C-alpha positions as CSV (number, residue, x, y, z in Angstrom):
1,M,-3.1,-15.0,17.8
2,S,-0.6,-17.5,16.2
3,S,3.0,-17.3,15.1
4,M,4.5,-18.9,12.0
5,D,7.9,-20.5,11.8
6,E,10.5,-18.6,9.8
7,G,10.9,-21.7,7.5
8,D,7.3,-21.1,6.3
9,S,8.2,-18.1,4.1
10,E,6.8,-18.3,0.6
11,D,9.6,-16.4,-1.2
12,G,12.6,-17.9,0.5
13,S,13.4,-14.8,2.5
14,Q,13.0,-16.5,5.9
15,D,16.3,-15.1,7.1
16,R,14.9,-11.6,6.6
17,I,11.7,-12.1,8.7
18,L,11.7,-10.2,11.9
19,C,8.2,-11.1,13.0
20,Q,5.2,-12.9,11.6
21,Q,1.8,-13.0,13.4
22,T,-1.8,-13.7,12.5
23,L,-4.4,-11.7,14.3
24,A,-8.1,-12.7,14.2
25,D,-11.0,-10.4,14.9
26,R,-14.3,-11.5,16.6
27,G,-15.9,-12.1,13.2
28,D,-14.6,-13.9,10.1
29,Y,-11.6,-11.7,9.3
30,S,-7.9,-12.3,10.1
31,F,-4.8,-10.3,9.4
32,K,-1.4,-11.9,8.7
33,I,1.3,-9.4,9.6
34,T,4.9,-9.8,8.5
35,L,7.8,-7.5,9.3
36,E,11.0,-8.1,7.3
37,R,14.5,-6.6,7.0
38,H,15.0,-4.8,3.7
39,Y,17.2,-6.8,1.3
40,E,19.7,-4.0,0.9
41,Y,19.4,-1.4,3.7
42,D,19.5,-2.1,7.5
43,S,17.6,1.1,8.2
44,V,14.5,0.0,6.4
45,V,11.8,-2.4,7.6
46,E,9.2,-3.8,5.2
47,I,5.7,-4.3,6.4
48,R,3.1,-6.6,4.8
49,V,-0.5,-7.3,5.9
50,E,-2.7,-9.9,4.2
51,I,-6.4,-9.4,4.9
52,L,-8.3,-12.7,5.0
53,H,-12.0,-13.4,5.2
54,R,-12.7,-17.1,6.1
55,D,-9.2,-18.0,5.0
56,T,-9.6,-16.3,1.6
57,E,-7.3,-13.3,0.8
58,V,-9.5,-10.3,0.2
59,G,-6.9,-7.6,0.4
60,H,-3.3,-6.7,1.3
61,L,-1.2,-3.8,2.4
62,K,2.5,-3.3,1.8
63,G,4.8,-0.5,3.0
64,R,8.3,0.4,4.2
65,V,9.4,2.2,7.3
66,I,12.7,4.2,7.0
67,D,14.7,5.2,10.0
68,R,15.3,9.0,9.7
69,S,18.1,9.0,12.3
70,F,20.7,6.8,10.6
71,K,24.0,8.3,9.3
72,P,25.0,9.5,6.8
73,R,21.9,11.7,6.7
74,W,21.8,12.1,2.9
75,Q,21.0,8.4,2.6
76,F,17.5,9.0,4.1
77,H,16.6,11.3,1.2
78,T,18.2,8.9,-1.4
79,L,16.1,6.0,0.0
80,C,12.9,8.1,-0.1
81,D,13.6,9.2,-3.7
82,A,14.3,5.6,-4.7
83,E,11.0,4.4,-3.2
84,S,9.1,7.2,-4.9
85,E,10.7,6.5,-8.3
86,E,9.9,2.8,-7.9
87,L,6.2,3.5,-7.2
88,Q,5.9,5.8,-10.2
89,E,7.4,3.2,-12.5
90,K,4.7,0.6,-11.7
91,P,1.6,0.8,-13.9
């Protein structure tokens, strides 16, 4: 397991990075996991996973976790609706 410095961020968002780790399995695969603060909402954490095989990217995952307990409560539904709309707009 290794950790990267925040200054190594590719998109200039190093101040948003909460955690970045690379995990290796016992074979030839490794997983670079990044947790970032959302650019607009404190109650949202963005999760990215790059899947590597022998240092070549072969896949990736991206998602967001939204805290349901933050106030005002109506913002949770607004955030979910915004995420759904954004996903539907992409081809």
